[in-house]
N, C-alpha and C positions, 0 to 999 in steps of 0.2 A: 786183589778185583777187577782183573784184565779185562773182564768184558761192561764194564762200569764206565757209563760216559760221564765224565763228572756235570755235575750243575754249579757253574759260575756265581759269583758274583755281579756280572754283567750279563748273565742269562737273569740274576732275579731283578738287575735293573727295568731290564726291558719287562718284564709282564708288572712292575709295580706300579702303579699309578699315584706317582705323589700330589698331595696338598698341602698346603700353606694352613698350620693349625692343627695336622693328623700326624701321628706314626702309624706307618702300614709293617704288617706284621715282615715284609717283603726289606725295609728298610733293618728289622734287628736279626731275621735267622741268617744262621752259620751257615759257611759254604766250606766245602774243603781248599787253605788256597793253593796256588798253582804251586809245580811242582814240590807239595807236602806227601808223603806217604798217608793214603788214606785209612788206613788201619793206627797209626800210628796218632793222626789228629783225633781218629774219633774218641780212641782211650785217654788222651787227656783236656780233652775239650770241657767244658763244665755244660753245655747241654747233653740233655736225657734222651729225645726223643731225634731218630734217624729217617729223615722222610726218602720215599724210596720208591721208585715209578715203573712198572712191565709195561710197557707199551705196545702188549702183543693181544693177535687175536687168533692165535693159532691152535688153542685146545680148545677154544669154540665151535671152531670148522669142524676140527675132528668129531665132535660131538655135535654134527651136523644143525649147528647152531648157525644164526644169524652174524657176521664176522659186524664189525665194529667197535668193542671192547679195547681195541688200542688207541682211542683218541679221549679217555677217560682224564690220561695222568695230564696233558694238555690244559683240558677246561682246568682242572682241580689244581693245578700250579698256581693257574693264573688265579682263580677265587684265593686260594689260603696267600696268597701273596698279600691282598688286598684286603685282609681281614684287619681290622685294629687292634693295635698293641697297646692296652691297656692294662689297668691291674686284676681283670678276670682271667687276662690269659694272655701272656709275652710272646715274642715270634722268638725274641731270645733261648727260647729251650728246646730251639729244633734246629737241627743240621737236615740242608738241604743235599741228600748224598748225590743224586743224579737217576739215570734211571739206565736200565740193563740195555745192553745194543744186543737190539734183537731182530736189527737190518738183516740178515741174511735168511733168517728164518721166515720173517715174515713176506720176503722179496720168491724163494721157496713155494711158501705154502699157497701164493695167490692164485694159484690159476691148476690145484690141485682141487678134486670133488670126491669128496666123502663118498659117493655112492658106487666108485669104485676100488673094488678092493685092494690095489696096489698103491692107489693114491691114499684109499684109510692109514695104512700100514705107515707109510712114508709122513705120514701128518702126525703118526703117533710115534713116531723117530725124531721128528722136529721137537716135540713136546719134550721129550725125556733130555735132549740135549739142553733146554731151555729151563729143567727142574735140577740139572747139575748147575748150572749158571745159578739160579735163584736160592739154592742150598750155600752153595760158597759164601755167596755175600752175603743172606743171613745169620750164618753161622757166624762169620765174621763181625756183625752187628755187635750178636749177642754175648761172643767171646772181650766183647770191648768192654762188656756193663751196657750196654745201653736198648732203649726199647724200639726195635724198627715200628714204624707204622707204613704198612704197604698200599700202594695204590694200583690195582690190576688196570688193565688186563682180566685176563679169565680165569674164572675157578679153579682151573689145574692148577695156577699158582699156590692154589690150599698145601698142594704136597711139602715143593719145596718150602714152604715156611716152617712147617708142623717139624720135618727133616733136618733143616736148618737150625732151628732152633731147639729141636734134640741131640745133636752135636752139638751147636754152641754149648750146653749145657750140662751136657754128660751124660742123659738119660728121657726117656720118652717123656712126651707131655701131653696134655689133656687139651682138647678143641672146644668151644661149642660154637656152633655155627645159626644164623640168623639166616635164613634159606627157605625155600618153595620145595626144593629141591633136597636128596639125601647128600647125592655126590656119593652115594658107597656103593655106584655100581660093579658090576662086575669085572673082572681083572683083564679086560680083552684089548690090551694096548693103549696108551696113554691118551688121557683127553679132560675135559673139565668135569665129566659125570662120575671121576672115580677116582680125584685125589685124593679124600680120605680112605677109601677102600685100600689103596697099596700104602699109605702112610700107615695103616692099621697092620696088615700082610707083612708089611717090611719089621714088621715092633716098634717103630718110631709114634703111633698115636694109639697111651694106655685107653684112655676113657674119654668117649665121643656122644657130646648132645647136640643133637636137631630141633632148635626152637622153630617152631610154626610151617611144617610140611602142610603141603595142600593135596590135601586124601586125593584128590581128581586124575593128580602130577605123579603119585606114587604106586610103582607097578607091584603086586602080588609076590613076586619073587625077591625084590629088593625088602618089602615088608617080614617076608617069612625069613629072609637070612637075619636079620633084625632082631627079632622074635629067641633067634637061635644065640644072640649073645645080648643078651637086654641086662646084663650086668656092666656089661662095659661099652656096652651103643645102645641108648635109650632117645626119645623124641615125645613131643607131644604133638600137636597137628594146628592150624590157622581155626579150622572149621571147628574140634570141639573151643576155642578160645573165646571167639568172634561171631561164630553162626549159632551152636548148640546153648553155649555157654556154659559147658559142663565143665568147666576149671577157667582159675579168674590171672588174670595176665601177668599181676606182683605175685603170685604165691608159686606161678610157671617159673619166673623170673629167680624166686627162691627155689625152686625145688630143681631147677638144673645146674644155680651155683653149686648148690648141695654135693649133685652127683660130678663136679669137676672140681673145687676148691682148694681140695688139700693139696693137687702141685699144680706147676707151672704150666697155664692153658693159655692158648690166642683163641684169639677173638677175630671170629671169619663172618664178614658181610656181604652177603648177597645183596646185591639190589635189585634184581629181580622179585624180591620178595614185595616190595613196593609197588602202590598201584601207579600207574602213568608211567612208570620211568623207565627211559629207552634203553634196552638191555636185549641180550637177543634171544630172552625165555621173558617179555613184556606180561605183564598179568595186569586183568582190572581188578581185581580184588586180592586185599592185603591188607597188611599191617598200613597205621599210618607214620608220616614221617616223624611225627612226635612220640610215637612207641618205639619206631628204633633209634631215637636217641635217649628214649629213656633206659631202651636195652644198653646202649654201646656206654654210658655212663654211670650204671649199675655194676655190671662185667668189670669194668675200668679200675674201680676202686678198690679193687680186691690187689694186693700185693701178690699175690700169684698170675696175674695179668702179664703175660710174657709180649705179645707184642698184639698191633688190631693193622687187620689185611679189608680193605676197601674195592669190590672185586664186580665187575660184569656191565658196571655202568656203560653205556655209546651214546654219549653225546652225539654223533654223525647219525645216527638214526635219530635222533627227536628231531622238534621244530625247529629250522633252521634259525630263527627270530630268538627261539629260548635254549640255543644248548648249551649254554652257560650256567643252565638250572643244576646241574646235576652236579658241576665242581661245587657251587656254591651248598650242594645238600654234602658234598663229601667236605669241605670246608666246617659244614657246623660239627658231623660226625668225627674229625682232628679235633678240634678242640673241646667237642664234649669228653673227648677222650683224657685228654692232657688234666681239663679240667679237674675228673673223676681221681685223678690220682695227686690232688698239690696238694695233701698230707702223706702223702707216701714220700715222696723224693727228700 
């Protein structure tokens, strides 16, 4: 894991607010001891969940989105470290692995302009580089028999999660994506809008369900393409569930689960599906936080759930006084996922 920046016990102490009479996750979560091989340690330790951050927004920039998704990891780890360690959820179940070193790619991307063809190609090539590193780290976590919890970053990292998990398991996997967008756009060079289409085209993604598409922001071309492959890629829309009431949320959870649950699958969460969450594609209309938490708990409770990925949150685009709230939301989702699996471990 050459491109990994390890998160040390000292780093953990710095983000943990110690209080007399309380025990926080930051006091119980594990880190890789200095000098130890990450792979060997993960394989041997008792903790099942490996927390891994990808602090980048290169894929978002390559998709003409607003940068800022690189800031989610810092907000998330501060919030997760200060969750109470108690009988409902224990910090000792988590190893904080660290973050992918994307400093070079971020530096190269900062002055590139999506509207310039040559720059767009450069951005896509940078995403390719990040893909390779994500694949390597995720596949190693899977090979250790652990469950990755990945905090992005842009949704371009779905590709690395899917491919890494597929390689780690030695077979293609399925995916469920809670998202306002399909991220199944044409293969025009890598960016945050085509991680699933690339994974599908290359044979790493077997079946794919998009939960809660926004009808106003899904192109006719994408809808036409999905229609052709609906036996392997299908969806429902937010509008038919929450606006027109043609479908019922719980029944759609069950339908989506039936579509993917027979094989290992990844759970992908794009925070731009939740109203008023600062992100590159912020929305005013969408599912509630409570519905998202129910979604994560529902899909996490199946033994075939292979990883959780939470992406596109951009605290630096939010209100200055409340930019900790995205990290707090991510903390809820992480613990909901872990709680959903207490009978599986």
